[in-house]
N, C-alpha and C positions, 0 to 999 in steps of 0.2 A: 504494500500500500504506500502511496506517496501523495503529497498534496499538489494540487494543480489550481491554477486560476482559470475559471471558466467565464468567458465573456458571455454575458447573458443575452439570449435571444428568446424572449418570452413569446409563447404561442398566442397569448391573449393580449392584443394591442388595444382593446377597448378600454382597459383600465389603466393604461400607461400614460405618463406625462410625455411631452415631446422629447425626442432623443436628446440627451445632453451632448454638448460638443466635448470631445476629448482632445486635449492638446498634445503636442509632441512629448512633453515631459511625462504626462500621465501614461501615454503609450509606452514610454521607456520603462516606467514603473511596472506596468502590466507585464511587459516582456521579462523583466527581472523576476517577477513572481511566477511567471509561467515556467521559467527554468527551475525554480525552487520555491514552492509556495510557503516555505518556512524561512526563507532568507531574512536575516535581520534588517530592520529598517535602516540602521546605520550603514550597513553594506550597500543597500539600495541607494541611499542618499549619496554615498561616495561615487557610485556608478553613474548617477544621473545629475549630480551637482546640486543637491539640496541637503538641508539638515535632516537629521533623524525625525525631528518634530514635524517638519514640513511634509516628509514622506508619509508619516503616520496620518496627518490630516488629509492628504490627498487620497490615501488608500481608503480611509473611512468615507470620504465623499464618494469615491467610486463604488463602494459597497452600498452606501445609502441610496445612490441614484440608480442602482440596479445594473450598472455598467458591467460589473463582474461579481463573481462569487469566489471564495476560496474554499475548496472542498477536498476531501480525501477521495482519491480515485483508486478503486480496487480492480484487480484482475478477476473477473467473475469465476474463472476456473478455480482459483485459490480459495474461494468462499463457498464452494459447493454448487455453483450455478454452471452446469456443464453444457447447456444447450442455448444457443442464441439464434434468432431468426428475424428477418425483415418480412413483414406481412403487408402485402398490398391489399387494400380494401375498396370495394365499390359499394356505394351507398345509394339507396333510393330516397329521393327527397332531400331534405336539409341535412347537410354534412355536420353542422355544429353539434347537435345533440349526441351524435355518435362519437365525434372527436372528444367531447366533454366526458362521456362515459369511459372512453379509453384512458384518458388522463387519470382517472380514479383507480385504474387497475395497477396493482403493485408490479406485475410482470412487464408492463409497458414503460419502457425507459425513454422513448422518443416518439412523439406523435406529431405528424406534419400533414397539413392539407396540401394537395398537389394538383397540378394540371397535367393531363396526359392520360395514360392507361388506367390509373387508379385515382380515386378521390382522396385517399389517405394512405400514408406509409407509416407503419408502426414497427419500431424495434422492440422485440420482446426477449427477455432473459429468463430462463427456466432452469429448474434443477436437472431435468432429464427429458427424454422423449415423451414419456407418459405425461409429465407436467406440461410440455409444449402442446401435445394433442388436446389435453383438457382445456388449456387456455384458449386455443383456437376454436375448438369445437363447442365447448360448453359456455365460454364467456364471450368471445368476440363474435362468433356466428350467431349467438343467441340475442345479440343486441337488436332492438327494433330499428329497421332501416338498413341493416347490413344485407346487401344483395349477394355478394360473393367475396371470397378471399383467395389470394395466391401467396403461398409461403416460400420463402427463400432461406433455407436452413444454412447457417454458417458452418462451413467445413473447417476453415482455418482463418483466423484474423491476421492479416498481414500488416496492417497499419491502423493505428488509432491515435490521434493526436488532438490536442486542444490548443495548438499554437496559432490558429488562424486569426485570433483576435486582434493582432497588431499589424497585419499586412495591409 
């Protein structure tokens, strides 16, 4: 397990304030934290040319504005979650209620509305194949409005990074 900074991309923009502007110094602070989420503020300050107190204030402001989160990221395999899949979902009618219901499921780590072949793409993380089948068959397909699903089971994860926040 290690700490990462995750630049927030909330799926629900209805309740959000206008996007705050992030200057070059704040981006540099985010970059430092993405390399090591536990890096001391004094070390960050030295790297970006600010005092420790100024870095602390900027980090708190970035957290308060929802620009980023500092979280512990685990490898699902090491905590007993051995099956991951991306599920494409087609919905009849309004997509919002289905998306909202999916966000409430513990197995759904990522829910996004899409344009194209699917109305929704959902990343799910499960203990094993039985848990995956139960989640898709008994939970996702049982939601009112779900017309069809297509599952893409992960065989091997080659890259997963959270460094996109500052490019």
